Structures are given as C-alpha cells and as structure tokens.
PQR file of N, CA, C, O and H, with PARSE charges and radii, in Angstrom:
ATOM      1  N   UNK A   1       7.258  12.698   0.316 -0.4000 1.5000
ATOM      2  CA  UNK A   1       8.255  11.708  -0.062 -0.0000 2.0000
ATOM      3  C   UNK A   1       8.440  10.759   1.073  0.5500 1.7000
ATOM      4  O   UNK A   1       8.727  11.242   2.168 -0.5500 1.4000
ATOM      5  N   UNK A   2       8.317   9.530   0.953 -0.4000 1.5000
ATOM      6  CA  UNK A   2       7.543   8.828  -0.060 -0.0000 2.0000
ATOM      7  C   UNK A   2       6.101   8.586   0.402  0.5500 1.7000
ATOM      8  O   UNK A   2       5.765   8.731   1.578 -0.5500 1.4000
ATOM      9  H   UNK A   2       8.084   9.137   0.063  0.4000 1.0000
ATOM     10  N   UNK A   3       5.274   8.214  -0.564 -0.4000 1.5000
ATOM     11  CA  UNK A   3       3.903   7.795  -0.246 -0.0000 2.0000
ATOM     12  C   UNK A   3       3.769   6.337  -0.651  0.5500 1.7000
ATOM     13  O   UNK A   3       4.123   5.957  -1.768 -0.5500 1.4000
ATOM     14  H   UNK A   3       5.547   8.096  -1.519  0.4000 1.0000
ATOM     15  N   UNK A   4       3.258   5.527   0.259 -0.4000 1.5000
ATOM     16  CA  UNK A   4       3.039   4.106  -0.007 -0.0000 2.0000
ATOM     17  C   UNK A   4       1.535   3.886  -0.139  0.5500 1.7000
ATOM     18  O   UNK A   4       0.777   4.210   0.776 -0.5500 1.4000
ATOM     19  H   UNK A   4       2.971   5.835   1.166  0.4000 1.0000
ATOM     20  N   UNK A   5       1.107   3.345  -1.259 -0.4000 1.5000
ATOM     21  CA  UNK A   5      -0.313   3.085  -1.499 -0.0000 2.0000
ATOM     22  C   UNK A   5      -0.553   1.582  -1.438  0.5500 1.7000
ATOM     23  O   UNK A   5       0.032   0.816  -2.204 -0.5500 1.4000
ATOM     24  H   UNK A   5       1.722   3.083  -2.002  0.4000 1.0000
ATOM     25  N   UNK A   6      -1.413   1.175  -0.525 -0.4000 1.5000
ATOM     26  CA  UNK A   6      -1.759  -0.235  -0.366 -0.0000 2.0000
ATOM     27  C   UNK A   6      -3.173  -0.421  -0.901  0.5500 1.7000
ATOM     28  O   UNK A   6      -4.093   0.297  -0.507 -0.5500 1.4000
ATOM     29  H   UNK A   6      -1.888   1.797   0.098  0.4000 1.0000
ATOM     30  N   UNK A   7      -3.341  -1.378  -1.789 -0.4000 1.5000
ATOM     31  CA  UNK A   7      -4.643  -1.705  -2.350 -0.0000 2.0000
ATOM     32  C   UNK A   7      -4.949  -3.149  -1.976  0.5500 1.7000
ATOM     33  O   UNK A   7      -4.111  -4.035  -2.146 -0.5500 1.4000
ATOM     34  H   UNK A   7      -2.594  -1.961  -2.108  0.4000 1.0000
ATOM     35  N   UNK A   8      -6.155  -3.380  -1.467 -0.4000 1.5000
ATOM     36  CA  UNK A   8      -6.523  -4.736  -1.049 -0.0000 2.0000
ATOM     37  C   UNK A   8      -8.018  -4.953  -1.176  0.5500 1.7000
ATOM     38  O   UNK A   8      -8.800  -4.012  -1.318 -0.5500 1.4000
ATOM     39  H   UNK A   8      -6.836  -2.661  -1.329  0.4000 1.0000
ATOM     40  N   UNK A   9      -8.389  -6.218  -1.122 -0.4000 1.5000
ATOM     41  CA  UNK A   9      -9.814  -6.548  -1.118 -0.0000 2.0000
ATOM     42  C   UNK A   9     -10.449  -6.020   0.158  0.5500 1.7000
ATOM     43  O   UNK A   9      -9.786  -5.961   1.194 -0.5500 1.4000
ATOM     44  H   UNK A   9      -7.755  -6.983  -1.007  0.4000 1.0000
ATOM     45  N   UNK A  10     -11.720  -5.634   0.105 -0.4000 1.5000
ATOM     46  CA  UNK A  10     -12.428  -5.175   1.292 -0.0000 2.0000
ATOM     47  C   UNK A  10     -12.560  -6.289   2.338  0.5500 1.7000
ATOM     48  O   UNK A  10     -12.411  -7.472   2.032 -0.5500 1.4000
ATOM     49  H   UNK A  10     -12.259  -5.682  -0.736  0.4000 1.0000
ATOM     50  N   UNK A  11     -12.841  -5.881   3.570 -0.4000 1.5000
ATOM     51  CA  UNK A  11     -13.130  -6.863   4.600 -0.0000 2.0000
ATOM     52  C   UNK A  11     -12.323  -6.697   5.877  0.5500 1.7000
ATOM     53  O   UNK A  11     -12.583  -7.385   6.865 -0.5500 1.4000
ATOM     54  H   UNK A  11     -12.962  -4.920   3.818  0.4000 1.0000
ATOM     55  N   UNK A  12     -11.361  -5.807   5.874 -0.4000 1.5000
ATOM     56  CA  UNK A  12     -10.557  -5.597   7.078 -0.0000 2.0000
ATOM     57  C   UNK A  12     -11.016  -4.319   7.778  0.5500 1.7000
ATOM     58  O   UNK A  12     -11.430  -3.359   7.129 -0.5500 1.4000
ATOM     59  H   UNK A  12     -11.150  -5.248   5.072  0.4000 1.0000
ATOM     60  N   UNK A  13     -10.937  -4.321   9.080 -0.4000 1.5000
ATOM     61  CA  UNK A  13     -11.377  -3.171   9.864 -0.0000 2.0000
ATOM     62  C   UNK A  13     -10.413  -1.999   9.700  0.5500 1.7000
ATOM     63  O   UNK A  13      -9.270  -2.162   9.274 -0.5500 1.4000
ATOM     64  H   UNK A  13     -10.600  -5.101   9.607  0.4000 1.0000
ATOM     65  N   UNK A  14     -10.909  -0.811  10.050 -0.4000 1.5000
ATOM     66  CA  UNK A  14     -10.054   0.376  10.026 -0.0000 2.0000
ATOM     67  C   UNK A  14      -8.885   0.208  10.989  0.5500 1.7000
ATOM     68  O   UNK A  14      -7.786   0.690  10.716 -0.5500 1.4000
ATOM     69  H   UNK A  14     -11.838  -0.678  10.396  0.4000 1.0000
ATOM     70  N   UNK A  15      -9.105  -0.462  12.097 -0.4000 1.5000
ATOM     71  CA  UNK A  15      -8.039  -0.692  13.076 -0.0000 2.0000
ATOM     72  C   UNK A  15      -6.912  -1.528  12.467  0.5500 1.7000
ATOM     73  O   UNK A  15      -5.736  -1.216  12.654 -0.5500 1.4000
ATOM     74  H   UNK A  15      -9.997  -0.854  12.319  0.4000 1.0000
ATOM     75  N   UNK A  16      -7.264  -2.577  11.748 -0.4000 1.5000
ATOM     76  CA  UNK A  16      -6.258  -3.435  11.098 -0.0000 2.0000
ATOM     77  C   UNK A  16      -5.511  -2.638  10.028  0.5500 1.7000
ATOM     78  O   UNK A  16      -4.290  -2.749   9.914 -0.5500 1.4000
ATOM     79  H   UNK A  16      -8.220  -2.831  11.596  0.4000 1.0000
ATOM     80  N   UNK A  17      -6.233  -1.841   9.247 -0.4000 1.5000
ATOM     81  CA  UNK A  17      -5.602  -1.034   8.199 -0.0000 2.0000
ATOM     82  C   UNK A  17      -4.637  -0.014   8.802  0.5500 1.7000
ATOM     83  O   UNK A  17      -3.532   0.177   8.294 -0.5500 1.4000
ATOM     84  H   UNK A  17      -7.224  -1.752   9.340  0.4000 1.0000
ATOM     85  N   UNK A  18      -5.056   0.634   9.877 -0.4000 1.5000
ATOM     86  CA  UNK A  18      -4.196   1.623  10.518 -0.0000 2.0000
ATOM     87  C   UNK A  18      -2.938   0.965  11.071  0.5500 1.7000
ATOM     88  O   UNK A  18      -1.841   1.505  10.931 -0.5500 1.4000
ATOM     89  H   UNK A  18      -5.954   0.479  10.289  0.4000 1.0000
ATOM     90  N   UNK A  19      -3.090  -0.194  11.697 -0.4000 1.5000
ATOM     91  CA  UNK A  19      -1.937  -0.920  12.239 -0.0000 2.0000
ATOM     92  C   UNK A  19      -0.964  -1.296  11.116  0.5500 1.7000
ATOM     93  O   UNK A  19       0.249  -1.145  11.267 -0.5500 1.4000
ATOM     94  H   UNK A  19      -3.982  -0.632  11.811  0.4000 1.0000
ATOM     95  N   UNK A  20      -1.488  -1.777  10.010 -0.4000 1.5000
ATOM     96  CA  UNK A  20      -0.656  -2.119   8.859 -0.0000 2.0000
ATOM     97  C   UNK A  20       0.072  -0.880   8.347  0.5500 1.7000
ATOM     98  O   UNK A  20       1.275  -0.926   8.088 -0.5500 1.4000
ATOM     99  H   UNK A  20      -2.473  -1.900   9.888  0.4000 1.0000
ATOM    100  N   UNK A  21      -0.660   0.235   8.200 -0.4000 1.5000
ATOM    101  CA  UNK A  21      -0.060   1.469   7.696 -0.0000 2.0000
ATOM    102  C   UNK A  21       1.073   1.949   8.605  0.5500 1.7000
ATOM    103  O   UNK A  21       2.122   2.374   8.121 -0.5500 1.4000
ATOM    104  H   UNK A  21      -1.637   0.272   8.410  0.4000 1.0000
ATOM    105  N   UNK A  22       0.865   1.882   9.901 -0.4000 1.5000
ATOM    106  CA  UNK A  22       1.905   2.313  10.840 -0.0000 2.0000
ATOM    107  C   UNK A  22       3.133   1.413  10.768  0.5500 1.7000
ATOM    108  O   UNK A  22       4.261   1.898  10.858 -0.5500 1.4000
ATOM    109  H   UNK A  22       0.013   1.536  10.295  0.4000 1.0000
ATOM    110  N   UNK A  23       2.926   0.112  10.608 -0.4000 1.5000
ATOM    111  CA  UNK A  23       4.055  -0.819  10.476 -0.0000 2.0000
ATOM    112  C   UNK A  23       4.830  -0.550   9.189  0.5500 1.7000
ATOM    113  O   UNK A  23       6.061  -0.556   9.186 -0.5500 1.4000
ATOM    114  H   UNK A  23       2.010  -0.282  10.535  0.4000 1.0000
ATOM    115  N   UNK A  24       4.110  -0.317   8.104 -0.4000 1.5000
ATOM    116  CA  UNK A  24       4.761  -0.013   6.828 -0.0000 2.0000
ATOM    117  C   UNK A  24       5.522   1.308   6.941  0.5500 1.7000
ATOM    118  O   UNK A  24       6.650   1.413   6.459 -0.5500 1.4000
ATOM    119  H   UNK A  24       3.110  -0.312   8.106  0.4000 1.0000
ATOM    120  N   UNK A  25       4.922   2.308   7.568 -0.4000 1.5000
ATOM    121  CA  UNK A  25       5.578   3.599   7.754 -0.0000 2.0000
ATOM    122  C   UNK A  25       6.885   3.423   8.527  0.5500 1.7000
ATOM    123  O   UNK A  25       7.909   3.990   8.145 -0.5500 1.4000
ATOM    124  H   UNK A  25       4.006   2.223   7.960  0.4000 1.0000
ATOM    125  N   UNK A  26       6.859   2.652   9.596 -0.4000 1.5000
ATOM    126  CA  UNK A  26       8.067   2.409  10.394 -0.0000 2.0000
ATOM    127  C   UNK A  26       9.133   1.718   9.562  0.5500 1.7000
ATOM    128  O   UNK A  26      10.296   2.120   9.592 -0.5500 1.4000
ATOM    129  H   UNK A  26       6.027   2.192   9.906  0.4000 1.0000
ATOM    130  N   UNK A  27       8.758   0.689   8.824 -0.4000 1.5000
ATOM    131  CA  UNK A  27       9.709  -0.027   7.983 -0.0000 2.0000
ATOM    132  C   UNK A  27      10.358   0.905   6.958  0.5500 1.7000
ATOM    133  O   UNK A  27      11.575   0.887   6.775 -0.5500 1.4000
ATOM    134  H   UNK A  27       7.813   0.362   8.800  0.4000 1.0000
ATOM    135  N   UNK A  28       9.540   1.711   6.298 -0.4000 1.5000
ATOM    136  CA  UNK A  28      10.061   2.611   5.263 -0.0000 2.0000
ATOM    137  C   UNK A  28      10.999   3.647   5.871  0.5500 1.7000
ATOM    138  O   UNK A  28      12.047   3.938   5.294 -0.5500 1.4000
ATOM    139  H   UNK A  28       8.551   1.725   6.447  0.4000 1.0000
ATOM    140  N   UNK A  29      10.647   4.203   7.011 -0.4000 1.5000
ATOM    141  CA  UNK A  29      11.534   5.196   7.635 -0.0000 2.0000
ATOM    142  C   UNK A  29      12.875   4.580   8.005  0.5500 1.7000
ATOM    143  O   UNK A  29      13.916   5.222   7.866 -0.5500 1.4000
ATOM    144  H   UNK A  29       9.795   3.966   7.479  0.4000 1.0000
ATOM    145  N   UNK A  30      12.853   3.349   8.473 -0.4000 1.5000
ATOM    146  CA  UNK A  30      14.103   2.674   8.832 -0.0000 2.0000
ATOM    147  C   UNK A  30      14.931   2.339   7.599  0.5500 1.7000
ATOM    148  O   UNK A  30      16.144   2.548   7.588 -0.5500 1.4000
ATOM    149  H   UNK A  30      12.007   2.827   8.586  0.4000 1.0000
ATOM    150  N   UNK A  31      14.288   1.824   6.573 -0.4000 1.5000
ATOM    151  CA  UNK A  31      15.004   1.423   5.358 -0.0000 2.0000
ATOM    152  C   UNK A  31      15.575   2.615   4.599  0.5500 1.7000
ATOM    153  O   UNK A  31      16.701   2.556   4.106 -0.5500 1.4000
ATOM    154  H   UNK A  31      13.302   1.653   6.583  0.4000 1.0000
ATOM    155  N   UNK A  32      14.802   3.697   4.503 -0.4000 1.5000
ATOM    156  CA  UNK A  32      15.236   4.865   3.728 -0.0000 2.0000
ATOM    157  C   UNK A  32      15.938   5.918   4.571  0.5500 1.7000
ATOM    158  O   UNK A  32      16.456   6.908   4.056 -0.5500 1.4000
ATOM    159  H   UNK A  32      13.887   3.745   4.904  0.4000 1.0000
ATOM    160  N   UNK A  33      15.942   5.684   5.872 -0.4000 1.5000
ATOM    161  CA  UNK A  33      16.586   6.612   6.806 -0.0000 2.0000
ATOM    162  C   UNK A  33      16.041   8.037   6.635  0.5500 1.7000
ATOM    163  O   UNK A  33      16.792   8.995   6.451 -0.5500 1.4000
ATOM    164  H   UNK A  33      15.521   4.880   6.291  0.4000 1.0000
ATOM    165  N   UNK A  34      14.718   8.138   6.702 -0.4000 1.5000
ATOM    166  CA  UNK A  34      14.038   9.424   6.613 -0.0000 2.0000
ATOM    167  C   UNK A  34      13.153   9.606   7.840  0.5500 1.7000
ATOM    168  O   UNK A  34      12.860   8.651   8.559 -0.5500 1.4000
ATOM    169  H   UNK A  34      14.108   7.359   6.852  0.4000 1.0000
ATOM    170  N   UNK A  35      12.738  10.830   8.063 -0.4000 1.5000
ATOM    171  CA  UNK A  35      11.863  11.138   9.187 -0.0000 2.0000
ATOM    172  C   UNK A  35      10.462  10.585   8.935  0.5500 1.7000
ATOM    173  O   UNK A  35       9.964  10.613   7.810 -0.5500 1.4000
ATOM    174  H   UNK A  35      12.976  11.606   7.479  0.4000 1.0000
ATOM    175  N   UNK A  36       9.839  10.088   9.988 -0.4000 1.5000
ATOM    176  CA  UNK A  36       8.501   9.523   9.900 -0.0000 2.0000
ATOM    177  C   UNK A  36       7.489  10.529   9.346  0.5500 1.7000
ATOM    178  O   UNK A  36       6.507  10.142   8.713 -0.5500 1.4000
ATOM    179  H   UNK A  36      10.243  10.065  10.902  0.4000 1.0000
ATOM    180  N   UNK A  37       7.732  11.811   9.585 -0.4000 1.5000
ATOM    181  CA  UNK A  37       6.817  12.867   9.142 -0.0000 2.0000
ATOM    182  C   UNK A  37       6.681  12.931   7.625  0.5500 1.7000
ATOM    183  O   UNK A  37       5.676  13.433   7.121 -0.5500 1.4000
ATOM    184  H   UNK A  37       8.530  12.125  10.100  0.4000 1.0000
ATOM    185  N   UNK A  38       7.662  12.436   6.893 -0.4000 1.5000
ATOM    186  CA  UNK A  38       7.618  12.544   5.435 -0.0000 2.0000
ATOM    187  C   UNK A  38       7.089  11.288   4.751  0.5500 1.7000
ATOM    188  O   UNK A  38       7.010  11.237   3.524 -0.5500 1.4000
ATOM    189  H   UNK A  38       8.479  12.028   7.303  0.4000 1.0000
ATOM    190  N   UNK A  39       6.727  10.279   5.534 -0.4000 1.5000
ATOM    191  CA  UNK A  39       6.236   9.017   4.963 -0.0000 2.0000
ATOM    192  C   UNK A  39       4.732   8.917   5.214  0.5500 1.7000
ATOM    193  O   UNK A  39       4.281   8.905   6.359 -0.5500 1.4000
ATOM    194  H   UNK A  39       6.791  10.320   6.531  0.4000 1.0000
ATOM    195  N   UNK A  40       3.969   8.845   4.129 -0.4000 1.5000
ATOM    196  CA  UNK A  40       2.523   8.658   4.257 -0.0000 2.0000
ATOM    197  C   UNK A  40       2.140   7.310   3.666  0.5500 1.7000
ATOM    198  O   UNK A  40       2.807   6.790   2.772 -0.5500 1.4000
ATOM    199  H   UNK A  40       4.335   8.855   3.198  0.4000 1.0000
ATOM    200  N   UNK A  41       1.051   6.760   4.186 -0.4000 1.5000
ATOM    201  CA  UNK A  41       0.568   5.454   3.739 -0.0000 2.0000
ATOM    202  C   UNK A  41      -0.944   5.537   3.579  0.5500 1.7000
ATOM    203  O   UNK A  41      -1.643   6.000   4.480 -0.5500 1.4000
ATOM    204  H   UNK A  41       0.509   7.183   4.912  0.4000 1.0000
ATOM    205  N   UNK A  42      -1.447   5.092   2.442 -0.4000 1.5000
ATOM    206  CA  UNK A  42      -2.893   5.021   2.241 -0.0000 2.0000
ATOM    207  C   UNK A  42      -3.291   3.563   2.031  0.5500 1.7000
ATOM    208  O   UNK A  42      -2.502   2.747   1.552 -0.5500 1.4000
ATOM    209  H   UNK A  42      -0.879   4.715   1.709  0.4000 1.0000
ATOM    210  N   UNK A  43      -4.528   3.258   2.400 -0.4000 1.5000
ATOM    211  CA  UNK A  43      -5.066   1.912   2.206 -0.0000 2.0000
ATOM    212  C   UNK A  43      -6.396   2.067   1.479  0.5500 1.7000
ATOM    213  O   UNK A  43      -7.301   2.753   1.954 -0.5500 1.4000
ATOM    214  H   UNK A  43      -5.169   3.920   2.789  0.4000 1.0000
ATOM    215  N   UNK A  44      -6.501   1.425   0.328 -0.4000 1.5000
ATOM    216  CA  UNK A  44      -7.706   1.518  -0.495 -0.0000 2.0000
ATOM    217  C   UNK A  44      -8.289   0.129  -0.705  0.5500 1.7000
ATOM    218  O   UNK A  44      -7.583  -0.805  -1.084 -0.5500 1.4000
ATOM    219  H   UNK A  44      -5.766   0.867  -0.058  0.4000 1.0000
ATOM    220  N   UNK A  45      -9.590   0.007  -0.453 -0.4000 1.5000
ATOM    221  CA  UNK A  45     -10.294  -1.246  -0.725 -0.0000 2.0000
ATOM    222  C   UNK A  45     -10.783  -1.242  -2.165  0.5500 1.7000
ATOM    223  O   UNK A  45     -11.356  -0.260  -2.635 -0.5500 1.4000
ATOM    224  H   UNK A  45     -10.164   0.766  -0.145  0.4000 1.0000
ATOM    225  N   UNK A  46     -10.554  -2.341  -2.853 -0.4000 1.5000
ATOM    226  CA  UNK A  46     -11.043  -2.513  -4.220 -0.0000 2.0000
ATOM    227  C   UNK A  46     -11.743  -3.865  -4.282  0.5500 1.7000
ATOM    228  O   UNK A  46     -11.165  -4.890  -3.922 -0.5500 1.4000
ATOM    229  H   UNK A  46     -10.088  -3.139  -2.471  0.4000 1.0000
ATOM    230  N   UNK A  47     -12.967  -3.860  -4.733 -0.4000 1.5000
ATOM    231  CA  UNK A  47     -13.749  -5.102  -4.825 -0.0000 2.0000
ATOM    232  C   UNK A  47     -13.047  -6.098  -5.739  0.5500 1.7000
ATOM    233  O   UNK A  47     -12.406  -5.722  -6.721 -0.5500 1.4000
ATOM    234  H   UNK A  47     -13.437  -3.027  -5.026  0.4000 1.0000
ATOM    235  N   UNK A  48     -13.181  -7.373  -5.397 -0.4000 1.5000
ATOM    236  CA  UNK A  48     -12.525  -8.437  -6.158 -0.0000 2.0000
ATOM    237  C   UNK A  48     -12.871  -8.361  -7.644  0.5500 1.7000
ATOM    238  O   UNK A  48     -12.013  -8.569  -8.502 -0.5500 1.4000
ATOM    239  H   UNK A  48     -13.701  -7.678  -4.599  0.4000 1.0000
ATOM    240  N   UNK A  49     -14.126  -8.063  -7.935 -0.4000 1.5000
ATOM    241  CA  UNK A  49     -14.545  -8.016  -9.339 -0.0000 2.0000
ATOM    242  C   UNK A  49     -13.973  -6.802 -10.085  0.5500 1.7000
ATOM    243  O   UNK A  49     -13.987  -6.774 -11.316 -0.5500 1.4000
ATOM    244  H   UNK A  49     -14.823  -7.894  -7.238  0.4000 1.0000
ATOM    245  N   UNK A  50     -13.478  -5.817  -9.363 -0.4000 1.5000
ATOM    246  CA  UNK A  50     -12.874  -4.626  -9.979 -0.0000 2.0000
ATOM    247  C   UNK A  50     -11.346  -4.657  -9.959  0.5500 1.7000
ATOM    248  O   UNK A  50     -10.695  -3.755 -10.485 -0.5500 1.4000
ATOM    249  H   UNK A  50     -13.467  -5.840  -8.363  0.4000 1.0000
ATOM    250  N   UNK A  51     -10.786  -5.691  -9.355 -0.4000 1.5000
ATOM    251  CA  UNK A  51      -9.343  -5.747  -9.120 -0.0000 2.0000
ATOM    252  C   UNK A  51      -8.521  -5.647 -10.406  0.5500 1.7000
ATOM    253  O   UNK A  51      -7.613  -4.822 -10.508 -0.5500 1.4000
ATOM    254  H   UNK A  51     -11.315  -6.424  -8.928  0.4000 1.0000
ATOM    255  N   UNK A  52      -8.841  -6.486 -11.372 -0.4000 1.5000
ATOM    256  CA  UNK A  52      -8.052  -6.524 -12.606 -0.0000 2.0000
ATOM    257  C   UNK A  52      -8.047  -5.168 -13.299  0.5500 1.7000
ATOM    258  O   UNK A  52      -6.996  -4.705 -13.741 -0.5500 1.4000
ATOM    259  H   UNK A  52      -9.578  -7.156 -11.289  0.4000 1.0000
ATOM    260  N   UNK A  53      -9.197  -4.533 -13.398 -0.4000 1.5000
ATOM    261  CA  UNK A  53      -9.287  -3.215 -14.040 -0.0000 2.0000
ATOM    262  C   UNK A  53      -8.505  -2.168 -13.238  0.5500 1.7000
ATOM    263  O   UNK A  53      -7.810  -1.333 -13.816 -0.5500 1.4000
ATOM    264  H   UNK A  53     -10.051  -4.909 -13.039  0.4000 1.0000
ATOM    265  N   UNK A  54      -8.620  -2.216 -11.931 -0.4000 1.5000
ATOM    266  CA  UNK A  54      -7.903  -1.272 -11.063 -0.0000 2.0000
ATOM    267  C   UNK A  54      -6.389  -1.393 -11.244  0.5500 1.7000
ATOM    268  O   UNK A  54      -5.686  -0.384 -11.312 -0.5500 1.4000
ATOM    269  H   UNK A  54      -9.185  -2.894 -11.462  0.4000 1.0000
ATOM    270  N   UNK A  55      -5.895  -2.614 -11.321 -0.4000 1.5000
ATOM    271  CA  UNK A  55      -4.458  -2.842 -11.414 -0.0000 2.0000
ATOM    272  C   UNK A  55      -3.873  -2.442 -12.765  0.5500 1.7000
ATOM    273  O   UNK A  55      -2.660  -2.272 -12.884 -0.5500 1.4000
ATOM    274  H   UNK A  55      -6.466  -3.433 -11.265  0.4000 1.0000
ATOM    275  N   UNK A  56      -4.710  -2.292 -13.774 -0.4000 1.5000
ATOM    276  CA  UNK A  56      -4.222  -1.875 -15.094 -0.0000 2.0000
ATOM    277  C   UNK A  56      -3.602  -0.484 -15.066  0.5500 1.7000
ATOM    278  O   UNK A  56      -2.802  -0.151 -15.941 -0.5500 1.4000
ATOM    279  H   UNK A  56      -5.696  -2.430 -13.677  0.4000 1.0000
ATOM    280  N   UNK A  57      -3.958   0.337 -14.074 -0.4000 1.5000
ATOM    281  CA  UNK A  57      -3.403   1.691 -14.037 -0.0000 2.0000
ATOM    282  C   UNK A  57      -1.959   1.721 -13.541  0.5500 1.7000
ATOM    283  O   UNK A  57      -1.310   2.766 -13.580 -0.5500 1.4000
ATOM    284  H   UNK A  57      -4.607   0.067 -13.363  0.4000 1.0000
ATOM    285  N   UNK A  58      -1.460   0.587 -13.079 -0.4000 1.5000
ATOM    286  CA  UNK A  58      -0.080   0.487 -12.611 -0.0000 2.0000
ATOM    287  C   UNK A  58       0.752  -0.251 -13.658  0.5500 1.7000
ATOM    288  O   UNK A  58       0.608  -1.464 -13.805 -0.5500 1.4000
ATOM    289  H   UNK A  58      -1.987  -0.263 -13.047  0.4000 1.0000
ATOM    290  N   UNK A  59       1.611   0.447 -14.382 -0.4000 1.5000
ATOM    291  CA  UNK A  59       2.415  -0.230 -15.405 -0.0000 2.0000
ATOM    292  C   UNK A  59       3.367  -1.253 -14.772  0.5500 1.7000
ATOM    293  O   UNK A  59       3.806  -1.091 -13.634 -0.5500 1.4000
ATOM    294  H   UNK A  59       1.728   1.433 -14.263  0.4000 1.0000
ATOM    295  N   UNK A  60       3.668  -2.285 -15.519 -0.4000 1.5000
ATOM    296  CA  UNK A  60       4.540  -3.357 -15.026 -0.0000 2.0000
ATOM    297  C   UNK A  60       5.870  -2.840 -14.491  0.5500 1.7000
ATOM    298  O   UNK A  60       6.405  -3.390 -13.529 -0.5500 1.4000
ATOM    299  H   UNK A  60       3.311  -2.417 -16.444  0.4000 1.0000
ATOM    300  N   UNK A  61       6.406  -1.793 -15.100 -0.4000 1.5000
ATOM    301  CA  UNK A  61       7.728  -1.324 -14.681 -0.0000 2.0000
ATOM    302  C   UNK A  61       7.749  -0.664 -13.308  0.5500 1.7000
ATOM    303  O   UNK A  61       8.831  -0.400 -12.784 -0.5500 1.4000
ATOM    304  H   UNK A  61       5.971  -1.346 -15.882  0.4000 1.0000
ATOM    305  N   UNK A  62       6.592  -0.388 -12.706 -0.4000 1.5000
ATOM    306  CA  UNK A  62       6.604   0.153 -11.347 -0.0000 2.0000
ATOM    307  C   UNK A  62       6.175  -0.868 -10.296  0.5500 1.7000
ATOM    308  O   UNK A  62       6.119  -0.549  -9.108 -0.5500 1.4000
ATOM    309  H   UNK A  62       5.713  -0.602 -13.132  0.4000 1.0000
ATOM    310  N   UNK A  63       5.877  -2.079 -10.720 -0.4000 1.5000
ATOM    311  CA  UNK A  63       5.508  -3.151  -9.787 -0.0000 2.0000
ATOM    312  C   UNK A  63       6.797  -3.921  -9.463  0.5500 1.7000
ATOM    313  O   UNK A  63       7.391  -4.550 -10.338 -0.5500 1.4000
ATOM    314  H   UNK A  63       5.923  -2.338 -11.685  0.4000 1.0000
ATOM    315  N   UNK A  64       7.213  -3.862  -8.206 -0.4000 1.5000
ATOM    316  CA  UNK A  64       8.465  -4.486  -7.802 -0.0000 2.0000
ATOM    317  C   UNK A  64       8.261  -5.784  -7.016  0.5500 1.7000
ATOM    318  O   UNK A  64       9.232  -6.414  -6.596 -0.5500 1.4000
ATOM    319  H   UNK A  64       6.731  -3.351  -7.495  0.4000 1.0000
ATOM    320  N   UNK A  65       7.047  -6.169  -6.824 -0.4000 1.5000
ATOM    321  CA  UNK A  65       6.745  -7.448  -6.170 -0.0000 2.0000
ATOM    322  C   UNK A  65       5.637  -8.093  -6.993  0.5500 1.7000
ATOM    323  O   UNK A  65       4.953  -7.420  -7.764 -0.5500 1.4000
ATOM    324  H   UNK A  65       6.258  -5.658  -7.165  0.4000 1.0000
ATOM    325  N   UNK A  66       5.469  -9.378  -6.827 -0.4000 1.5000
ATOM    326  CA  UNK A  66       4.552 -10.151  -7.666 -0.0000 2.0000
ATOM    327  C   UNK A  66       3.158  -9.541  -7.739  0.5500 1.7000
ATOM    328  O   UNK A  66       2.588  -9.129  -6.729 -0.5500 1.4000
ATOM    329  H   UNK A  66       6.025  -9.924  -6.201  0.4000 1.0000
ATOM    330  N   UNK A  67       2.635  -9.493  -8.928 -0.4000 1.5000
ATOM    331  CA  UNK A  67       1.267  -9.028  -9.182 -0.0000 2.0000
ATOM    332  C   UNK A  67       0.267 -10.132  -8.870  0.5500 1.7000
ATOM    333  O   UNK A  67      -0.803  -9.870  -8.320 -0.5500 1.4000
ATOM    334  H   UNK A  67       3.098  -9.828  -9.749  0.4000 1.0000
ATOM    335  N   UNK A  68       0.612 -11.345  -9.215 -0.4000 1.5000
ATOM    336  CA  UNK A  68      -0.290 -12.491  -9.027 -0.0000 2.0000
ATOM    337  C   UNK A  68       0.151 -13.303  -7.830  0.5500 1.7000
ATOM    338  O   UNK A  68       1.151 -14.020  -7.887 -0.5500 1.4000
ATOM    339  H   UNK A  68       1.481 -11.557  -9.661  0.4000 1.0000
ATOM    340  N   UNK A  69      -0.581 -13.192  -6.767 -0.4000 1.5000
ATOM    341  CA  UNK A  69      -0.245 -13.930  -5.552 -0.0000 2.0000
ATOM    342  C   UNK A  69      -1.360 -14.881  -5.242  0.5500 1.7000
ATOM    343  O   UNK A  69      -1.292 -15.611  -4.254 -0.5500 1.4000
ATOM    344  H   UNK A  69      -1.393 -12.610  -6.721  0.4000 1.0000
TER
END
C-alpha cells in the first residue's frame, strides 16, 4: 500500500526511471503520511504503437489525470 505504476514510451535510461520513481515515492509518502517502506513504484515502457491498446485496461473511473496529453 500503495503501489504507483508509471507507464511511458521507451527511450529513457534506467537511471532516469529510478530517479523519477524515487521522487514519486517521496511525494506519495509525504502526501499520504505513510512510511517509505510501504510505497512501491514501477516504471513500464510501452511502445507508441501499443499505447492505445495498453491503456484500454485502465477504466476511465480510475484515471485521475488527463489521458490525452
């Protein structure tokens, strides 16, 4: 509790992904006032041509920020 899943187009290094994950983890721990040990973050690359199909598995009611950016 909680797990944050980040999905993005490929092209960023593991170092950039790890830095992003750590920043997100810090933000979530501060906002939810929970221990860092209980917050996990994953980063998944999805090819641009597979993006639309991949995003279909997330129903609109669980998307809290814009889908189309």
